[in-house]
N, C-alpha and C positions, 0 to 999 in steps of 0.2 A: 472451589477450584484453588489450587495451590500456586498457579502461575498465570501470567497474562495469556500465554499460549493456550492453556486449558480453558480460560474464560472465552477466548476467541473461538475455540472449537465448540464450546457449549452454545455460543451465539449462533454459529453455523447450524448446529443440530436443531436449535429452536426454530430458526427460520425455515429450514427444510422439513423438519419433522412435525413441529407443532403448528406452524403457520401454513405448512403445505406448499411452500414455494419450490418450484423445480430448480435444481442447481443451475440450469440454463438461464434463470432469471436473476441470479445472485452475482453482484459485483462486489469485490472486496476492495476497500480503500485503506491505506495506511500512510500516515504522515510522520516523518522524522523517526522517532523510536518506534512508532506504530508500524513502520514499514517491515520490521522484523516479524511480528506475528502475522502480518498480512501476507508476506511472501511464504511463510511457513504454512499457513492455511491454504493458500492457492496451490502450493506444491503438493499438498496431501489430499485435497478435495476437488471435485469438479466444480468449476465456477464459470460464469459467463465472461468475466473480465477481472483484471487486477489494475488498480490505480495506485501509483506510488508518488508521493509528494515529498521532495527533499529526502530521498532514501539514502541509506549508508551501505557500504560494502560489508563491513563488519564493525562491531562496536570497538574492538581493539584498534582497527584502522583509524577510526575517528580520533581516539585518544592518542594513538601513536603520533599523529600529526601535531599534537600539542605538548605531550609529555615524553615523547621518545620511547625508549625501550621499557620504561616502567609500565607501559600499556600491556606488555606481555604477561604481567601478573594478574590481569583481569580474566575472569572466565568468559568464554565466548558463548553467549546465549543465542545470538541471531546471526549465523553465517550466511547473510544474503548473497554474498559473492558466489557461493556454491549452490545454494538452494534455488536461485533464480533459474538455473538450468533445468530444474525439474518442473517448472511452471509450464503448463500447456495452454492456458487461457490467454487471449489477447491482452497485452500489457501496455499501459500508458504510463510513462515516467515523466514527471514534471519536476524540474530542478532549476531554481532561479540562479541566474549568473552572479547575483550579489549576495549569495548565501555564504556567510563567514563562519557559521557553526559547523555545517557539514558541507565541505567544498563541492562544487558542482561536478568535479571529476568522478565522484562516487556514483552519481546518477548516470553519467556517460559510460562508465565502465560496466555498471549493471546492464545498461542497454546493450552494450556490445556482447555481454555474456548470455543475454536472454535468447532463447532458441525458438520462440513462438512469434506470431504476428505482434509487432510492437511499434510504438511511436515514442520518440523523445522530444520533449518541448523544453527549451531553456530560455525563459523570458528574461530580457534585460530589465533591470529595475526591480526584480523580485528578490526579496531577502528570505531568510529562513522562516520567519513567522508572518510574512506578508498576508494580508487578507486576500484570499483567493478570488473573491468576488468583486474586487474593485476594478478589475479589468477582465473583460471576457476572454482575452487570449491567455490568461493564466490557467484557467481550468475549464470553464463552460464551453468555449469554442472547441478546444481539443477533444473534450468528452463527446460533444455532439458530432464532431467530424469523424472520430475514430470508431466509436461504438455504434452499432446499429440500434437505434432506439425507436423503432416504428410503433411499438406497443406501449410506449411510456404513458404514464397516467398520473394525473394530479388528484386522483381520488384519495380520500382519507384512508389511511391504513387502519384496519380494525384489529386490535390486539385483545385477546380474551381477558376479561376482568380479573380472573384468578392470577394473572401475571403480576398484578399490583398488590396482592395481599402480602402482608409481612411474614 
């Protein structure tokens, strides 16, 4: 693969094609810069859900807030602001109110532009790289409350041995 987006698409193909998971069993998650490929993948493929943690509107927008018009010189790889409108899967957005790297308004604006079933969670005390598992209300409780997980399983995932060959 030549890009992160291609790698994400290959991962999706592996999960659905090789492992045989139905798209209705696949949830995509992206945190920070990972929200770009996650939104792109969810906009282009059927999935059961999309989870975005500290997402951005566009990379340029993040840089514009710190370097001004110089940000316009950057190529735009992940236009989440526009792509989020193509997502049809239920979407959970979590953006901490104490995030100083990607300001919380990015998550709030993505939520407003999202056209599908959605939930926005903005925990106080959560920063950009806060451990999501130190408080249930950061991720676990919203995930369990928003997504229907009646068939969730804690069985070990079996991956074919050939996947680990060099």
